[in-house]
C-alpha positions as CSV (number, residue, x, y, z in Angstrom):
1,M,-34.5,-40.6,47.8
2,I,-37.1,-38.0,46.9
3,E,-35.7,-34.4,46.9
4,G,-37.9,-31.4,46.9
5,A,-39.0,-28.3,48.8
6,R,-41.2,-28.5,51.8
7,Q,-44.9,-28.9,51.0
8,V,-44.5,-30.3,47.5
9,G,-46.1,-33.6,48.5
10,K,-43.2,-36.0,49.2
11,T,-44.9,-37.6,52.2
12,W,-48.2,-38.2,50.5
13,L,-46.4,-39.6,47.4
14,M,-44.4,-42.1,49.3
15,Q,-47.3,-43.3,51.4
16,E,-49.6,-43.6,48.4
17,F,-46.9,-45.6,46.5
18,G,-46.7,-47.9,49.5
19,R,-50.4,-48.2,49.8
20,T,-50.9,-49.2,46.2
21,Q,-47.8,-51.3,45.5
22,Y,-47.1,-53.1,48.8
23,K,-49.0,-55.1,51.4
24,K,-47.3,-53.3,54.3
25,V,-45.8,-49.8,54.8
26,A,-43.3,-49.2,57.6
27,Y,-43.4,-45.4,58.0
28,I,-40.8,-43.7,60.2
29,N,-40.9,-39.9,60.7
30,F,-37.6,-38.9,62.3
31,D,-39.1,-35.5,63.2
32,R,-41.4,-37.3,65.6
33,S,-39.6,-40.5,66.7
34,E,-36.9,-40.0,69.3
35,Q,-36.9,-43.8,69.8
36,M,-35.8,-44.5,66.2
37,K,-33.2,-41.8,66.4
38,E,-31.7,-43.5,69.4
39,S,-31.8,-46.9,67.5
40,F,-29.6,-45.4,64.8
41,A,-27.4,-43.6,67.3
42,L,-26.5,-47.0,68.9
43,D,-24.9,-48.5,65.8
44,L,-25.6,-49.1,62.1
45,D,-26.1,-52.9,62.3
46,T,-28.7,-53.2,59.5
47,T,-30.2,-56.5,60.7
48,R,-30.7,-55.0,64.2
49,L,-32.2,-51.8,62.6
50,I,-34.7,-53.9,60.6
51,T,-35.9,-55.5,63.9
52,A,-36.1,-52.0,65.5
53,I,-38.2,-50.7,62.7
54,G,-40.5,-53.6,63.0
55,L,-40.9,-53.1,66.7
56,N,-41.6,-49.4,66.1
57,V,-44.3,-49.9,63.6
58,G,-45.8,-53.0,65.2
59,F,-45.3,-55.7,62.6
60,K,-42.6,-57.8,61.1
61,I,-40.7,-56.3,58.2
62,T,-40.7,-58.8,55.3
63,P,-38.7,-57.8,52.2
64,E,-41.0,-59.3,49.7
65,D,-44.1,-57.2,50.6
66,T,-43.0,-54.3,52.8
67,L,-42.0,-50.7,51.9
68,I,-39.8,-48.9,54.4
69,I,-40.3,-45.1,54.4
70,F,-37.9,-42.8,56.2
71,D,-39.4,-39.3,56.3
72,E,-37.7,-36.1,57.4
73,I,-34.5,-38.1,57.3
74,Q,-32.4,-34.9,57.6
75,E,-33.4,-35.0,61.3
76,C,-31.3,-38.2,61.7
77,P,-28.0,-38.0,59.9
78,R,-27.1,-41.5,61.0
79,A,-30.2,-42.8,59.2
80,L,-28.9,-41.0,56.1
81,T,-25.5,-42.7,56.4
82,S,-27.2,-46.1,57.0
83,L,-28.6,-46.2,53.5
84,K,-25.1,-47.1,52.2
85,Y,-25.1,-50.2,54.5
86,F,-28.7,-51.2,53.7
87,N,-27.7,-51.0,50.0
88,E,-24.6,-53.2,50.5
89,E,-25.8,-55.6,53.1
90,L,-29.6,-55.9,52.8
91,P,-30.5,-54.9,49.2
92,Q,-33.6,-57.1,49.3
93,Y,-35.4,-54.4,51.4
94,D,-37.1,-51.6,49.5
95,I,-36.5,-48.2,51.2
96,V,-37.7,-44.8,50.0
97,V,-36.7,-41.7,51.9
98,A,-37.4,-38.0,51.8
99,G,-36.6,-34.8,53.6
100,S,-37.4,-31.2,53.1
101,L,-33.8,-30.0,53.7
102,L,-31.8,-32.8,52.0
103,G,-30.1,-30.3,49.7
104,M,-27.6,-29.1,52.4
105,A,-26.9,-32.7,53.6
106,H,-26.1,-33.7,50.0
107,H,-23.6,-31.0,49.7
108,S,-22.1,-31.2,53.2
109,G,-20.0,-34.3,52.4
110,T,-20.7,-35.9,55.8
111,G,-22.0,-39.4,55.7
112,F,-24.0,-39.0,52.5
113,P,-24.6,-42.3,50.7
114,V,-23.1,-41.2,47.3
115,G,-23.5,-43.8,44.6
116,K,-25.8,-46.0,46.8
117,V,-29.1,-44.1,46.3
118,E,-31.2,-43.2,43.3
119,F,-32.5,-39.7,43.3
120,L,-35.9,-38.4,42.2
121,K,-36.8,-34.7,42.2
122,L,-40.3,-33.6,43.1
123,Y,-41.6,-30.2,42.0
124,P,-44.9,-28.4,42.5
125,M,-47.6,-29.6,40.1
126,S,-47.2,-28.5,36.5
127,F,-50.1,-27.1,34.6
128,S,-50.8,-30.5,33.0
129,E,-51.0,-32.1,36.4
130,F,-53.2,-29.2,37.5
131,L,-55.6,-30.0,34.6
132,I,-55.7,-33.7,35.6
133,A,-56.3,-32.8,39.3
134,M,-59.2,-30.5,38.2
135,G,-60.8,-33.4,36.3
136,K,-59.8,-32.0,32.9
137,E,-57.9,-34.9,31.5
138,D,-59.7,-34.5,28.2
139,L,-58.1,-31.0,27.7
140,E,-54.7,-32.2,28.7
141,Q,-55.0,-35.0,26.2
142,L,-55.7,-32.5,23.4
143,V,-52.4,-30.9,23.9
144,E,-50.5,-34.2,24.1
145,N,-52.2,-35.3,20.9
146,K,-51.4,-32.0,19.1
147,D,-55.0,-31.6,18.2
148,F,-54.7,-27.9,17.2
149,Q,-58.2,-27.4,15.9
150,M,-59.8,-28.8,19.0
151,I,-57.5,-26.8,21.2
152,K,-58.5,-23.6,19.4
153,L,-62.2,-24.5,20.0
154,F,-61.6,-24.9,23.7
155,K,-59.2,-21.9,24.0
156,T,-61.5,-20.1,26.5
157,K,-61.5,-23.0,28.8
158,F,-57.7,-23.4,28.6
159,E,-57.2,-19.7,29.4
160,I,-59.6,-19.7,32.4
161,L,-57.8,-22.7,33.9
162,L,-54.4,-21.2,33.1
163,K,-55.3,-18.0,35.0
164,E,-56.6,-20.1,37.9
165,Y,-53.3,-22.0,38.0
166,C,-51.3,-18.8,38.0
167,Y,-53.1,-17.8,41.1
168,V,-53.4,-21.2,42.8
169,G,-50.0,-22.5,41.8
170,G,-48.9,-26.1,42.1
171,M,-48.5,-26.8,45.8
172,P,-50.7,-29.9,46.4
173,E,-52.4,-28.7,49.5
174,V,-53.4,-25.5,47.9
175,V,-54.6,-27.2,44.7
176,Q,-56.7,-29.7,46.8
177,S,-58.3,-26.9,48.7
178,F,-59.2,-25.1,45.5
179,I,-60.7,-28.2,44.0
180,Q,-62.8,-28.8,47.1
181,N,-63.9,-25.3,47.9
182,N,-63.2,-23.0,44.9
183,D,-62.3,-20.3,47.5
184,F,-59.5,-18.0,46.4
185,K,-59.3,-16.5,49.9
186,E,-58.6,-19.9,51.4
187,V,-56.0,-20.5,48.7
188,R,-54.2,-17.3,49.8
189,T,-54.4,-18.3,53.4
190,I,-52.7,-21.7,52.8
191,Q,-50.1,-20.1,50.6
192,K,-49.2,-17.6,53.3
193,R,-48.9,-20.4,55.8
194,I,-46.5,-22.2,53.5
195,L,-44.4,-19.1,53.1
196,S,-44.3,-18.7,56.9
197,S,-43.1,-22.3,57.3
198,Y,-40.3,-21.5,54.8
199,E,-39.2,-18.5,56.9
200,R,-39.3,-20.6,60.1
201,D,-36.9,-23.0,58.3
202,F,-34.5,-20.1,57.8
203,S,-34.3,-19.5,61.5
204,K,-34.2,-23.2,62.4
205,H,-31.6,-24.5,59.9
206,I,-29.5,-21.7,58.6
207,P,-26.4,-20.5,60.5
208,S,-27.5,-17.5,62.6
209,N,-25.2,-15.1,60.8
210,T,-26.8,-16.0,57.5
211,V,-30.6,-16.0,58.4
212,E,-31.2,-12.4,57.7
213,K,-29.3,-12.5,54.4
214,A,-31.4,-15.5,53.2
215,R,-34.6,-13.7,54.2
216,M,-33.5,-10.5,52.3
217,L,-32.6,-12.5,49.3
218,W,-35.8,-14.5,49.3
219,N,-38.0,-11.4,49.7
220,N,-36.2,-9.5,47.0
221,I,-36.7,-12.0,44.2
222,P,-40.3,-10.8,43.2
223,S,-39.2,-7.2,42.8
224,Q,-36.2,-8.1,40.7
225,L,-38.3,-10.3,38.4
226,A,-40.7,-7.3,37.9
227,K,-37.9,-4.9,37.0
228,E,-36.9,-6.8,33.9
229,N,-33.2,-6.8,35.0
230,K,-30.9,-8.6,32.7
231,K,-29.4,-10.3,35.8
232,F,-29.9,-10.5,39.6
233,I,-28.5,-7.4,41.2
234,Y,-27.1,-7.8,44.8
235,N,-27.0,-4.1,45.2
236,A,-30.8,-4.0,45.0
237,V,-31.0,-6.4,47.9
238,K,-28.7,-4.3,50.1
239,K,-27.0,-1.2,49.0
240,G,-23.3,-1.8,48.6
241,S,-23.5,-5.5,48.9
242,R,-21.6,-8.0,46.8
243,A,-22.1,-11.7,45.7
244,K,-19.8,-13.2,48.3
245,E,-21.8,-11.7,51.1
246,F,-24.9,-13.7,50.0
247,E,-23.2,-16.8,48.7
248,T,-24.1,-19.1,51.7
249,A,-27.7,-17.8,51.8
250,L,-28.2,-18.4,48.1
251,T,-26.7,-21.9,48.2
252,W,-29.1,-22.8,51.0
253,L,-32.1,-21.5,49.2
254,K,-31.1,-23.4,46.0
255,N,-30.1,-26.7,47.6
256,N,-33.4,-26.9,49.4
257,G,-35.5,-26.3,46.3
258,L,-36.9,-22.9,47.2
259,V,-35.1,-21.0,44.4
260,Y,-34.2,-21.8,40.8
261,Q,-31.0,-20.1,39.6
262,I,-30.9,-19.6,35.8
263,H,-27.6,-18.5,34.4
264,R,-26.9,-16.4,31.4
265,I,-25.0,-17.9,28.5
266,K,-22.4,-15.9,26.5
267,K,-23.0,-17.8,23.2
268,T,-25.1,-20.7,22.1
269,A,-23.1,-23.9,21.2
270,F,-22.9,-27.4,22.5
271,P,-22.9,-28.0,25.4
272,L,-24.6,-24.8,26.7
273,S,-23.1,-25.4,30.1
274,A,-19.6,-24.6,28.7
275,Y,-20.7,-21.1,27.9
276,T,-22.3,-20.2,31.3
277,D,-21.6,-16.8,32.7
278,L,-21.4,-17.6,36.4
279,D,-21.6,-14.0,37.4
280,A,-24.9,-13.3,35.7
281,F,-28.1,-15.1,36.6
282,K,-31.8,-14.7,37.4
283,L,-33.6,-16.1,40.4
284,F,-37.1,-17.6,40.3
285,I,-39.0,-19.1,43.3
286,V,-40.4,-22.6,43.6
287,D,-44.0,-21.9,42.8
288,I,-46.0,-19.3,40.9
289,G,-48.8,-19.3,43.4
290,L,-46.4,-18.5,46.2
291,L,-44.9,-15.7,44.1
292,G,-48.4,-14.2,43.8
293,A,-48.9,-14.5,47.5
294,M,-45.6,-12.8,48.2
295,V,-46.5,-9.7,46.1
296,G,-50.2,-9.6,47.0
297,L,-51.6,-10.5,43.6
298,E,-55.4,-9.8,43.7
299,A,-57.7,-12.7,42.8
300,S,-59.8,-10.1,40.8
301,T,-57.0,-10.1,38.1
302,I,-58.1,-13.6,37.1
303,L,-61.4,-12.1,35.8
304,D,-59.6,-9.8,33.4
305,K,-58.7,-11.3,30.0
306,Y,-54.9,-10.5,30.1
307,S,-54.0,-8.6,33.3
308,I,-52.8,-11.6,35.3
309,F,-50.0,-12.2,32.8
310,E,-49.2,-8.5,32.5
311,E,-48.9,-8.0,36.2
312,F,-45.3,-7.2,37.3
313,K,-44.3,-6.6,33.7
314,G,-44.7,-10.2,32.7
315,A,-42.8,-11.7,35.6
316,L,-45.7,-14.2,36.3
317,A,-45.5,-15.4,32.7
318,E,-41.7,-16.0,32.9
319,Q,-42.1,-17.7,36.3
320,Y,-44.9,-19.9,34.8
321,V,-42.8,-21.0,31.9
322,L,-39.7,-21.7,33.9
323,Q,-41.8,-23.7,36.4
324,Q,-43.1,-25.9,33.6
325,L,-39.7,-26.4,32.0
326,K,-38.2,-27.4,35.4
327,T,-40.4,-30.5,35.6
328,I,-38.8,-31.9,32.4
329,E,-36.0,-34.3,33.3
330,D,-32.4,-33.4,32.4
331,L,-33.3,-30.2,30.6
332,P,-30.5,-27.6,30.8
333,I,-32.1,-24.1,31.1
334,F,-30.4,-20.8,30.5
335,Y,-31.1,-17.3,29.2
336,W,-29.3,-15.2,26.6
337,T,-28.3,-11.5,26.2
338,N,-26.2,-10.0,23.4
339,E,-22.9,-8.2,24.0
340,T,-24.6,-4.9,24.6
341,N,-27.2,-6.3,27.0
342,R,-29.9,-4.6,25.0
343,S,-31.4,-7.8,23.6
344,E,-32.5,-10.8,25.8
345,V,-34.1,-14.1,25.1
346,D,-36.0,-15.3,28.2
347,F,-34.9,-19.0,28.0
348,V,-32.5,-21.1,26.0
349,I,-32.7,-24.9,26.4
350,Q,-30.8,-27.9,25.2
351,H,-33.1,-30.7,24.1
352,N,-32.7,-33.7,21.7
353,S,-29.5,-32.3,20.2
354,K,-31.1,-29.0,19.6
355,I,-30.5,-25.6,21.2
356,I,-33.9,-23.9,21.4
357,P,-34.6,-20.3,22.2
358,I,-37.9,-19.5,24.0
359,E,-39.4,-16.1,24.0
360,V,-42.2,-15.5,26.6
361,K,-44.9,-12.9,25.8
362,S,-47.3,-11.9,28.5
363,S,-50.1,-10.9,26.1
364,I,-51.1,-11.4,22.5
365,N,-48.5,-8.9,21.3
366,L,-46.1,-11.1,19.4
367,K,-43.4,-8.5,18.6
368,A,-40.1,-10.2,19.6
369,R,-37.2,-8.0,18.4
370,S,-34.7,-9.8,20.7
371,L,-35.7,-13.2,19.4
372,K,-35.2,-12.0,15.8
373,I,-31.7,-10.7,16.7
374,Y,-30.9,-14.1,18.3
375,M,-32.2,-16.1,15.3
376,D,-30.3,-13.9,12.8
377,K,-27.1,-14.4,14.7
378,Y,-27.3,-18.2,15.6
379,K,-29.7,-19.6,13.0
380,P,-31.4,-22.2,15.3
381,E,-33.2,-25.2,13.8
382,I,-36.3,-24.1,15.6
383,A,-37.3,-21.3,17.9
384,L,-40.3,-21.1,20.2
385,R,-42.5,-18.1,21.1
386,T,-45.1,-18.7,23.8
387,S,-48.0,-16.4,24.6
388,L,-51.8,-16.4,24.7
389,S,-52.0,-16.6,20.9
390,D,-52.9,-19.7,19.0
391,F,-50.6,-22.3,17.5
392,K,-48.8,-21.1,14.4
393,N,-45.7,-22.3,12.5
394,T,-43.8,-19.9,10.3
395,E,-40.7,-21.7,8.9
396,D,-38.5,-22.3,11.9
397,L,-40.5,-20.3,14.5
398,F,-43.3,-22.0,16.4
399,D,-45.9,-20.1,18.3
400,I,-47.2,-22.2,21.3
401,P,-49.9,-21.1,23.7
402,L,-48.7,-20.7,27.3
403,Y,-50.9,-23.5,28.4
404,A,-49.1,-26.0,26.1
405,I,-45.5,-25.0,26.7
406,E,-44.9,-28.0,29.0
407,H,-45.3,-30.2,25.9
408,F,-43.1,-28.1,23.6
409,D,-41.2,-31.3,22.5
410,V,-44.2,-32.5,20.5
411,F,-43.7,-29.6,18.2
412,E,-40.0,-30.2,17.4
């Protein structure tokens, strides 16, 4: 089961996997096939369902060489339930499923095949994947190989591509358009279309009394990121409002991959999750390109050496780093503030038995008072500072360029 927000490339990925690894692909889209919905409504006899799938796609389903794909499976809850029985009764058949709104189904507790399905999460393309898509595998390889001298030689190329990524983002359709046409205006048109499709989902799938709250929450995220708040403030969404009023809306946005909720930690010790402050968190959206589209980021900022990272008081730089970290499997991500809330470290992660603070700088100014306070207090084995500056290691503090933060683990 592939989970991920709408438009991150789930359908293409499943079909490409089938095309390259199997002789036949039986593709069923429940958003378009009333006939298949009726087949699952009749009963969940798996042998009969295999026959029905074969009749629908026009060929015999043979387990040794056929991949069965159920797309937009949230449109047919009975098909979701059937996965349990396919797993138990016909495990020889390979089935991959996806849906844009599976998050709510997973948490609804109704017929979800818990324990019978392996989950994979699909995110927008990371910067490394963007480099590969742009035909710059050689640059990506320099980072993986920790070739600091060569990276410094090609710094200008890295920075240009990084600025392009911050505008284009990682949504596959947008990236493909940019590669083919190099047209920033077209990029923005596609991004706005994706944003419109998300808002249509609000009206279609969220309870009517919650739609407006989800919309208000969603549209308020960029401004809160720009204000450098130490936590998300509900009163800024709607005067006098409280967390409980927006609880359902936030859950929907999170479960369907549109929003990342990063909690504050009160202290740093293993495991970080034990020290989570549930009342204090920040919200980021699924993709940096979409964030830029929401706030009307001008393409001209890409031409300036630093301004794209300084826009919105460094909010883009934080969004960028968080988006790269989210693609790393099983990586707990938090942020830290001290008791007075005057000092803040942008991210604190738990990786390979280490607790690692990460300070994000939007320019080459490396002053990091909050990080120093954190390091003096907790004495971490290593700390990371990421900016547009070059690689540098001073005792336990590593400076890593923004374009290499996805591969932070090679510097541990």
